[in-house]
N, C-alpha and C positions, 0 to 999 in steps of 0.2 A: 413755514416750509423749509426743510433742510435738504442740502445736497448730500446724497448718501451713495456710497459704493459698497456692493455686496460681492464678495468672492465666495462662491459656493451657494448660489441662490436659485437653482433650478430643480431641486428635488428635496423631498422630505422636509425637515424643519427649516432648512434654508429657503425653500420655496414658500413655506408658510410665513416666514419672516418678511419676505418681499411683498406678499399679499397684504400683510398688516401695514407695512410702510406705505403702500399705494393707497390703501383705505384712508390713511391719515394725510394723503395728498402731498407726500414728500416726493422730491425729484430723485429717482432711483436709477443708478447705473449698475449693470451686472457684468461680470467678467467670466467668460467660459472659454474652454478650448474649442467650442463649436461642435463637440460630440453630442451633448445633450441638447434637446430642442429648447428654444426659448418659449416658455408657456405664457409669457406676458405680452407678446407682440409689441406694438408701438407704445405701450404704456411705460416701457423702460428704454433706456439707452443700452444697447448690447455691444460690448467690446469682445471680439473673438481673439484670444491670445492665450498661449500656454505659459503660465507663470514660471515654469521650469526653464523656459527659453528666456534667460535673463535679459539679453539685449532687446528682444522683441517686447517683453513685458515692460521694461523701462521706457521704451519708445512709445508704447501705447498709452502710458499714463504720465509721460513727461509733462511737467508744469500743470497737471490737473490738481485742483483743490477740492476738498470735500469737508463737510462738517463732521461726518462720521464715516468710518470704514468698518465694515463687518468682515472678518476673515474666518470663515468656517472651514477652510481647507489648508491651513498651514500645519505641517507635520514635522518640520525640521528646523534646526537653528539657522541653516543657510537661507531658508525661505523667510524666516523672521528678519534676519539681517538685511536681506534684499528689500523687504517692505520698509524697514527703517530708512535705508538709503534713498529710496524713491520718495517717501512721504514726509520725511523730517522737514518741518517748516511749511507743509502744505495741507495738513489736516487738523481738525479740532480734537479728534478722539478716535481711538481704536478699540473695538470690541472683538476680542480674540476668543474663539471657541476652544477651550481647553477641556480637561477631562478628570474624572475621578481617578483615572489611572496614574495621575501624578502622585497618588498615595498608594502604599502597598496594601494588598489584600491580607491584612494581618489581624483581623478581628477587632480592631479599634475603631471607634466612632470618630471620624476625622473632621477637623475644622481647618480653616485656612492656614493657620500658623504652623500646621504640621509639615507643610512644604513651603519654604521661603525661597522664591526664585532670585531674590536680590543677593543672596549669599551663595548661590549654587555655582560651582565651577563650570565654566562654559567650554564645551568642546564642539567645534564647528564640524558640520558634515551634512550629508543628504539623508533623505528619509530612509532609504534602504539600509543605512548604517546603524540604525537604532531600533529598539523596540518602540511600539506605539507610545507607551507611557514615557519612556526616556526622551523620545523626540519632542513630545509636548512639554516636558519639564525644561528641556534646553531651549525650546522656542520661547517659553515664558521668560527664562533667564535673559535671553537676548533682547527681548522687547524691553524689559525693565532696566537693562544696561544701556541700550543704544537709542531708544526712542526719545524724541524731544516733545512728544505729544502724550497726553494721558492715555493709559492702557487699562482696560478692564479684562482680566482673564477669567472667563466664565467656565467654571469646572462643573461639567455635567456628568451624571452617571450615564448608564446606558439609556438611550432615548427610545421610547416605544411608540409604535403607531402601525396602523394597518398598511400604510404605504412605505414602511421601512425597507429600503433597498437591501439592507444587510440580512434581513429576514431571520434575525436571531430568535425572536419569540415564535415566528412561524416554524422554525426548525423543530421546536419541541412539539408544537401542535400537530404538524404533519407526521412526525414519527409516531406519536401516540395514536393518531387516527389510523395509521397503517400498521400498527402493532410491531414497530421497529424499535430496537433497543436504543437507549440514550445513556451515555457515560457521564458519571459525576464522580467527584472526589469527596465531597462533603455535602450531603443533603440538608444538614442542619444550618449551613451557612446562610446568612441573611444578606440581602442586597437592597440598595437604593435604586430607584428608577425615576424617570420623568416622562410625561406624555409629550408628544411632538408639538402640539399646538401650544402647550404651556411653555415649552422650551423656546419657541418662537416669540411668545409674549415676553418672556424674560429677557431675551436678547434685545428686543425693541426697548424695553424699560431700561436696561443697563446702558443703552446708548443715549437715551433721552434724559435720564436723571443724573444727579451729581454723584456718580459712583465711580470709584477707581480701585485698582489693585485686584488681587485674586479674590474670587467670590464663588462660593458653592451655590448651586441651583439644583434642588432636588425636591420631588414631591414629599409631603409629610408621610411618615410611616415607612416601614421596611417589610419585606416578605422573605420568609425562609424558602429555600428552593423546594423542600418537600411540600410546602403549602402551595407553591406555584404549580407544581405537578398535580397536586390534588385538585386544584381549581381547574386545570385543563382536563383532568379526568371527568370532573363533574360536568363541564360544558360539552365534552365530546361523547360521553357515555362509554368511553373505552378505558382500559387499564394500562398504565405505563409499564414498560419493561425497562428496568433500571440495571445498568451494568457498572462495575467499578472501572471508571475511566474508559478502558477499551481503546480501539483504534481512533485515529484522527477523524475518520468518517462518521463515527457514532458519538464522538465526544461533544458534550454540550458546550455552546459558547459561554455558558455561565458556570463552567466547571472550575470553581475557585476553591482553594484549600481552606479558607476561613472567611468569616463575614467581611463584607466590603461595602461600607456605607459611610455617609457623611452628614454633618449637621448643616442646616440652612439658617441658623440663628442670625448671622450677619445680614443676609438678604431680607429676612423678615423684619429685623430692626430698622432697616432702611426703607421699609414700606411695601415690599412685594408680598402678596398673599398667595401661598401655594395651595393647591388641591391636596387631598389625601389620596394615597395610592388606591384605597378601597373605593374611591369615588368613580374610578374609570377602568381599573384593570379587569374586573370581571366582565364588563361590557366589551372591552377590547378583545379579550380571549374568546368570548362568544362570537363576536363579529368575524374574527379570523377563522374560527372553527367552522362556522356556517359556510364559508367559502372554500374550505379545504376538502377536495374530493378524496374518497377512499380508493386507493389504487388496487 
């Protein structure tokens, strides 16, 4: 049994991670601002504190030790540095949820060496000062510069699930069901994805196994945006209305200029077995489509 801290563990794949850890009888502590409900009750220790309140965050975790810390909600170099300051000497390992957005959407099939955080110039700052991808790049760079504990930076593509609070896949299904236009820039662009439960399984595996450094985690296979739209049309029985980009209101969250995907060879060589996107995406689209009312 390990002592584990999870930052960002009350919804979507973070919640699924905590559920898996509890199934394995680990001692789990979660940290939240107290805005989201604790779905685990007394099965976890629940610390209510806002990590952006540096003094309160440090006080809440002062002198605490953990075998593994999972940080699903670090988006800036300042937050990464704060975590190092608090936990240096006190934890066995950090698993940091990073992103495909550390790589450019440039049509290239990306592997881990395409972004080296150890040689990246660090600029400190808060979340609002950077794009999502830049904030994650800088957070990785800070962890690999200042942490005295092993760090795994898990680079996920967009995570999909029926309970995805960002509702990015839902956006497409809802607009197609209701005959509303969707804006794209390149329908031939291909993307990587991962399913939420698999993302949670990967995080648990990355914490428990002898894994360090940046690592890509994505389902096998890719899908072109035009094929994703065709799949949604098939499952909904409706035809999509496609526009060239258009306004922010209609623009797809997947409106990328070129293919955006990555290899998972490193993860598979280390022993993790991924699903294929065809194993679950059609069923997921169908599940969401069935619960989407026509307005």
